[in-house]
Each structure stands twice: as structure tokens, then as C-alpha cells.
N, C-alpha and C positions, 0 to 999 in steps of 0.2 A: 513406634508411632511416627507418622509422616511429619516432617518439620515444614514450617511455612515462614516466608519472609515477604514483605510487601514494600514496593516503592511507590510513594505518593509524591506529589509535586506542589510547589507554591503556585503554579500556573500550568497552562498547557505548553507543550513544546519546550520543557525545561530539561529533558533528557531522561525521563522515567523509562521509556521503552528501551533506549540504548543501555541503560544501567541493568535492566532486566536481561537483555540479550547477553551482556558481558558476564553476569553472574551465572546464567544458564550454561554458558560455555565453560566457565571456570569449574563449576561443580561437575560438569560432564567430564572434563579433563582429569578431575580428581577421582573419577570412578563412581560417582553417585548416580543413581537413577533419578533424574530430575526432569520436571515438566513445567511449562509456563502456564499462567492463568490470568485472564482479565475478564471480570464478571460482566462488564457492560462497557461498550465502546461506541462512539460515534465517529464514523470514518467512511470515506468513499473508496479508499483503496482496500479491496478485499481479495480473498483467495478461496479456493475450493479444496475441501478435504477429499481423501480417496473415496469416501462414501457419498460425495456430492453435497456436503454441507458447506455453507458460506460462513467464513470467519474473517477477522481483520488481518491485514497483511503483516502487521507487527508480530502477532502471535505465531504466524507461519514462520517468520524469521527466527523467533525465539525457539520454536520447536526444532528448527534446523540446527540451531546452536546446540541443542541437546541431543542431536542425531536421532530424532524420533519423528514420526508422522504427526502432523497437527490434527486434532480432533475437535469436534464441536464442544466437548466438555471443557476445553481450554478457553472457550469464549462463548458462554451460553446466550448472551444478548449482544447483538450488533444492530446499531441504528444507522440508517443511511438517509441523510436529509435530502428532501426533494424540492425544497423551496416553498415559500408562501406558508410557513408554519406547519408543513406536513412532512412526515418522515415514514420510511418503510421500517417496520420493526421485524427483525429476524431473530427467532428463538430456536436454539439448538440447531442452527444452520438452515432453517427453513422460514420463509416469509410468513409472519402472522397476519400482516396486512399493513395498510397505510393509515396513519393516525395523525391527528393534530396534536399540538403541544400539550393539551390539557388531558391526555389520556391516562396519566399516571395518578390514579386515585389510591386510596389506602388499601383497597382490596387487591389492586394490581401489584402494589409494592410487596405485600405479604406473599402473594403468589410467586412473584419474581424471586424473592429471597429464598423460597423453598426450592426453586429450580437451581439457583446458584449454589445453595448448600448441597444439593444432590450431586451436581456436577463436581464439586470439590471432593465429596466423599468417594465418587467413582475414581477420581485421580489418585486419591489416597491409597486405593487398593493396589496400585501398580508402581507408585513412585515413592522414593525416600524423602525427596524435597520438592516442594512446589513454590516456584518463584512467581509472586503475584505483582500485578501492576494496577495502580489506580488510574483515574482519568481526570483531566483538568486539575482542579484544586479541591481539597476536602473542606475548604472553608467558604464555600459559596452559600451564603446565608439564605438566599432566596430559594434554593433547592435542597436545603439540608434534610428535610423530612422525606425526600424522594431520591436521594443520591444513592444509586445502586452500585457505585463503582469504588467507593473509598471506605470510610469508617464503618458503615453498616456491615460491609463484607469483612473487614479486619476483625470486627467484634465477634463474628460467627465462631471463630476458633482462637480468639485472643492472639491474632497474628501480630508479631512485632513489625513496626513500620519504620522505614527510613525516609526522611523528607529530603527531596532533591530541589535545589534552587539554582537558577541560572544567573550568574553574575554578569554575563554579557549583556543582559537586558538592562542592567542598572538597578539600583535600589535593592540589592540582594539582602542586606541586613534588615531593612524594613519589611521586606516580603516574608522573611523567616519569622521574625518576631510577631508580625501581624497575623500570619497564618496560625501560629501557636496560640495567640491570644484569642482568636475567633473560634478555635476548636474547643475551648473550655476544658472540661474534664476528659474529653476524647483524646487530648494530647498525651495522656498517660501511656498510650500505646506507642508513641514515637520514641524510638531508642537511639537514633543517631541522625545526623544531618550531613548531606553531601553538597558541596558547592561545586557547580559544574561550569564548564566553558570559560575557564580563567585564562587570561592572556599575559600573565606576568610571572614573576618569581614568587614562590610560596612565602618566602621571607617577608616580602612587602605586605603580605596579608595577615601576618601574625597578630597584630593588635586587634583586627576585626574578628579573627577566630576566637581570641581570648574573650572579647566582648560577648560574642554569641554564646559561648559556653557558660560564662558567668551569668549572663542575663537569663538564659533558658534552663540551665542545669542539664543540658543535653550535649553530649560530646559531638565534635565534628569528626566524622568517619574519614573524610578525605577531601581533597581539592583536585578536581579533574581539569586538566588543561583543555583548551579549545583544540579539538582534533579536526584537522582539515583534510587529511590524506587517507581517511578510512572510508571506503566506498560501500555503504550499506543503504538499503532502501528506506526512505522516509515514509511515514504513515499518512500525513495530512497534506492537503493541497496548499496550505500556507507555506509548506516547506519545499515547493517546487523550485528547483535550481537549474539555471542554464549552465552549459558547459562551454565556455569560450575557449577557443583554440586558434590563435593567429596563424599557425602553420597548417591548419586543417586543409586537406585536399577536397573534402566533401562537406557541404553544409546541409543540415536537415532542420526543417522547421516543424514544430508541433503546434497546432491551433490551440490556444489557451481558452477552453470553453468555460462558461460560468459554473457548470456542474461536472467538470472533468473528474474522471475516476480512473483508477488503475494506471496512473501516469508512471508507475514504477516499470511498466512495460518498456520504457525507453531509457532507463538508467544506464544499461549496459552500452547503448549507443554513445552516450556522452563520455564513457570511459575509453572508447577507442581512440588511439592517437591520431588517426586519419580524419576523424569526424569533429565537427562542431555542431552542438545541439542547441537550438534556440526555441523559445516559446513565443508564439506569434500573437500579439495583441491586435485589436481592430484598427489601430492607427498606423500599422505598417502598410505601405502602399504597393511596393513591388515584391511580389513573391517569386518573381522569375530569377532572383539571385540564388534560390535554393536548388539543390539537386533533387530533393524530395520533400514533399509536404505531407504530414500525417494528420489525419483527423482521429483523435483518440476516443477512448470510451467515455461515456457520460451516463449519469444517473437519470437525466431527463433529455432523451434524444430529440423529441419534437420541440421542446422549449429551447434547447440549445441550437437547433437548426433555425428556428425563428430568429434567435440572436444573431447567427451568422448572416442571415438575410438582412436583418435590420441594420447591421453595421456595414453592410456592403462587402463582407468577406467572401460571400458566395461568388460574386463576379471576379474577385481577385484570384480565387482558387481556380475558377474556370479558365481565366486568362493564363495562369501559370501552366495549366494542363496543355493549353494550346501552344505554349512556348516549349513544350517538351519536358516540363518538370514532372517527375514521377509523383503521382497522387495515390496515397495509401489510406485506407480506412480500417480501424480496428474496432470491432464490436459496434457500438453506437455510431462511430464515425463511418464504418462500413455501410450501415443502414442509410446514413445521410447522402452517400454517393449515388443512391438509386433515384428512380423516377418519382415515386410517391411513398409516403409513410402514412399508413392508415391506422387510426387508433380509436375505434368506435367506443371503447369503454374508458377512454382517457386515462389509461394506465401510466403513460409517460408524462402527461401534462394536461393542459386545458384545451388542446387542439385535437379535433377529430380526424383531420387530414391535413397534410402539408406537402407541398411539392418539394422533392429533393433536388440535388445538384445535377442529376441526369448525366453523370459521368460514367455510371455503370447501368446497364439495361437490366435492372432488378426492381422489385417492389416488395416492401415489408409491411406486414399487418401484425399489430400487437394484440395480445390477449392477456388474461390474468396470469397464465402459467409462466414459470421461470425455469430456465435450464441452467443447472449448475453441475458441471462434470469436470473431472480430470480427463484429458484425452491424449491419444496418440494418433498422428496423421502422416500421410505421405502426399507428395505431389500427385495430382490427378493423373491416372495412367492413360487417359484418352486425350491429354493435352500436349501438343507439340510446343514446348516452350523454348524460345531462344534464351530466356532468362536462365534456364537450368537451375532450378531451386534444389536439385538433387533428390535422389530417391531415399535419402536417409530419413529415418523416423523422426518426426517433429513431436516434441512433448509440450503441453501447455494445459490451459483450462478454459472452460466456457462459463460465463456468467451473463446471461442476457434474457430479455423478454422479446417476443416477436419471432415471426417466421418469415424468412426471405425467399422469394421465388425468383428464379433466373429466367430472363426472356431470351429471345433469339440472338441478340447481339452480345451476350455475355456467356462465358464458359466457366464451369466450376474450377476452382484453383486447387483445392485439397480434397483428399478422401480420408475421412476419419475412420480408423480401423479399430479403435478401442475407446469406449466411453465408460468411465467408472468401473474399469477392469472387466467390462463385458465386450466381447468381440462384436464388431459391427462393420457396415460399409455405408457411410453416410457422406454425401457431398457437403463441402463447406466452402464458403467464400466464392468470389467471382473475379474474373479478370477480363478487361476489355480486349477487343480484337487487335488493337495496336500494342497491347501489353504494357501500356504506360499508366494504367489505372487498375488498382486491385484492392480487394478488401477481404477480411476474414473475421470470424468470431473468436479466433484463438488468441487468448491473452498469453503473454510470456513467450511469444513466437521468436523474438529477437534474442532470447536467452539461449537458444539453440545455436551452438557455435558454427556448425557447418552451414546452416541456413543463413546466419548473419554474414558469414564470409562471402557466400554467393551473392547476397544482397549488396554488400559493399563493393564487391568486384563489378557488379553490373553498373552501379552508380559511378564507379571510377572511370569506366570506359577507357579512354585514351590518356587519362590524367596520370596514371601510374603504370609504369612498365612492369612486366612480369607479375601480373596481378595475382596469379595462383600462389606466389611466394610471399604474399602479404602476411606478416606475423600479427595475428589478432589475439585478443584476450581469450583465455580459457575461462568460461563463466564459472564453472564449479570450483576450479582452483582459486580463482580470484575471490569468490565468496568465502571459501574456507580460510584463506589467508587473512581476509579482512576480519573475520570472526576471531581468529587467533590473535591478531594484532590488537583488537579492541580489548580482549581479555587480558593481554599483557599490560596494556596501559592502565587498566583498572587495578590489577594486582600491584603495579608499581606505585600507584598514587593513593591507595586505600590502606587503612589499618586492617589487614586481613584477619589478624587474630581476634580483634574486636568484632568484626563481621561474623566470623564463625561462632563466637560466643553468643551473639545476638540470635543467630539462627538456632543455636543449640547443638552444634556439631563439634566433635572433637577436632 
């Protein structure tokens, strides 16, 4: 019978996802057939499965740690907030629709639990262990009857739960005791406690650990140190991190949009030793100091474009382009670079039409349909590029609404040759005549090593000699090394014998 284990937290961002990633990697290294699972998640960072389903970015990383492809059964419910009390509900990878906060009635909860249980049963057919993750806190009293992420799911198969608490936030002992107190009889499923992000010696914490174990009767499984040097993507926008580098030859700025999504597109840029990556707020005046400015993806393209205009960022971006700064748009950011964004059904926000930045001669019209594909692409073969993005195959994924039409002063940048494992020939993206402004729908484009090297070489221009000899990060090796490093840290700081007993493994 398939074994299950679940990480829940005293709050959001306490480290549940990373603990699940680590355990997935450890069990994979031990030879188990292991898969991740998160029944319900609210996030703007998402990923596309091979079959075109949309799931949370964290579950894609956890599946990668297991050396398997992520599937929609690993996250049957994904909620993408759109603002003003409205969210897009995605079920088994496909949008169910946009709903206000009061959509979760009793019938919906029972229906959702049936889907969650079915997804788990399908995973049980192929895997020996399923590592589950909760969301937020299981002790949110106001949503206790409709919490589809924590105890209701653990109770389906009597899954043992490990409670994770973040000591770096402060008040860790109160948060542990308070969470358990509010859980009532549901706390019987909690088998152990992890204290995460500790910045001292474990000896100095001994009295606190004894107090917790005596007070709750639940053992402390381990104390995880604050890990600063492991580079793995974060799931939530509250975890956006800048990458300061005083020795950086090249500075890249990303516009920090209110509904920014898939900001993990740029994580690899921040890891490059030649680059500094900053997120640009509306109070920054001179964007001319950057070598490139990126408009990222967003869940509300028209609303975030209105924000850019309201804050005066539109003029700053246009001025930067006039100074020769390279301007790049990814997905929603690509759409913003055009002449007009037309949204007759208000799928993106409350605006029917809004004028874009007019840095690319394109126009986008939105409709209710959503494109979600893993893709492969090459540089457009009709384009004479001084950029030389190379003819290597680029891998990434699309998640977008709207169709973009190119006008006479823009040229297509890429040609998609495969979508969801189906051969095709579809133009993607656009580039201006002076080749200083370009955009694409392809997420994960900078994770392609050769493309990223060409991009950095172009930005470096005369700053760095022998540009073709720049030693850049190998994305796949870096990711695999980070997963292994995280797994080692967990094994070093956890009582692994107790953990295996809790799971029910020899």
C-alpha cells in the first residue's frame, strides 16, 4: 500500500514546500518511487505539464526532485488571484472560471474533495510514497469548514502530518502551541515538529525544544538552519528576492507589477556572476542605468498596464528605450509593449481597451480561451539578427490569454516547432527594427543556457573582452546540485529514523 506523509505549517512561507522538495529528493535517492501532492494551492507562479495542464511551480520542482514529470493529479486545484475579491479557479489543469471569494459552498467542498481523493488514488497506482504539502496554516478558524489544503485532506487516508514552524519570524513557540491548540482533536494526526530557518547553535535552543515536547507531547523531528546558498525557485510573490552584486558588469531591472506572475523566469539571471538583478518600484526615476529592463508576466495585464501608466513608469520605460536600454517583455509584459490591448469580455480586468507602450508594432486582443503548452522553438529563420540568438532549440512553456498580431514595423522573433509534443510551425514574439525591443510568450526562456549566454554577450558589448569565453552557469547542473544540497542538509539536521517510522518505511 502506498505510504503518505504531509507537511503543514504554522503559517505561509515557513518552509513547507522546501521540506517536501527535500524529502522527495531523499526518497528518490533511496530508490523509492515517490511523487509530490498538493491538493489546493493559491499562487501566481505556475507551470505547464506535458499534456498542457497548469499546476503550481512548487509541485513542478518537487516532481523534478523525484525525477518524474509533473501531472495535474499532483495538484488538482490551483487558485490564481486576480484582485478585487476575484480568482481564477483551475481544476485538473484547466480553468473552471473566475469566481468571487464566496464560491466555496458545501456542495462545492464535497465535489472538490471527491476530485482530490480521486487524484490521490491515481497517484497511488504508480508510486510507493506520496509526499504531501498543505497550504497556509491548518488553524485558520474562519475557513476551517472549507479548507481543502490541510486537515480535510490528511484525514482522507489518515496521513501523518509534520508541522513546520519558522523561527526566523519570531514567536516560534507560541505559533506551535497556538496552532496545536486551535486544531482541537485534529492535532492527533500531527506526529512531529520541525523548527525551520534557525540562525544559531542547536545547543542554545535545547530548553525551548524540551518545553515544546513536554507541552505538546509531540517530538521535535529536527531544527533546520537558515539556508542562504541554495538556489531554488520560490513559489509566492512575497518571496521575490533581488540579487545584489557590486562587481556586476551588467544590470537588469524587472518591473515589479502588482499582479506579477512567473517571476521565477528571472531567477537564473540573478545567479550569474556577471549580472545584478533588481526589481523596479514606481519610485525609481532613472531606468537608464540598466542594461536591460524586463516587463514580466502578470495575471492582470490590462490592470497592471494601467498601474504602470498611473505611476508614470510608462514614460520612464520609453525614455530608457530612447537611451538605448534593451526593453524585453515576457508574456503579459510582451503584450504591454504593443500599441493597443483590447479586452471586450474583460477577461484581464475591468478595462475594455487600453493603449500600450507602443514600443513594438503589435496589437493584442483577449478572449476567454487560455493557451497552456510546453513548447520548443528556434529563432525565426526569416530574421537577420545581429543579436544572434542561435539556432539552438529553445525549451519553455506558454501560459497566456489573448492573441497578438504583428504589424508592419515588427518581425516575429521565434518559430515554435513543437507544442505539447505536437509538431507545428507557429510564429512567436516580436522584435523591433532596431532590435532593441523584443518580447515573447515563452516562459523559462532564460533557463536555456545557450540563449542566456547569447543574451548576456549582447548586453555586455564592449564591457567584457573575449565574450564567447564567458563561463556561465549550467542551469540543469545547478538545479540538480541545489536539490542534492538541500537533501543533504535535511538528512544532516533531521532524525531520519523517526521520519521513516512516521512514514511507515523500513
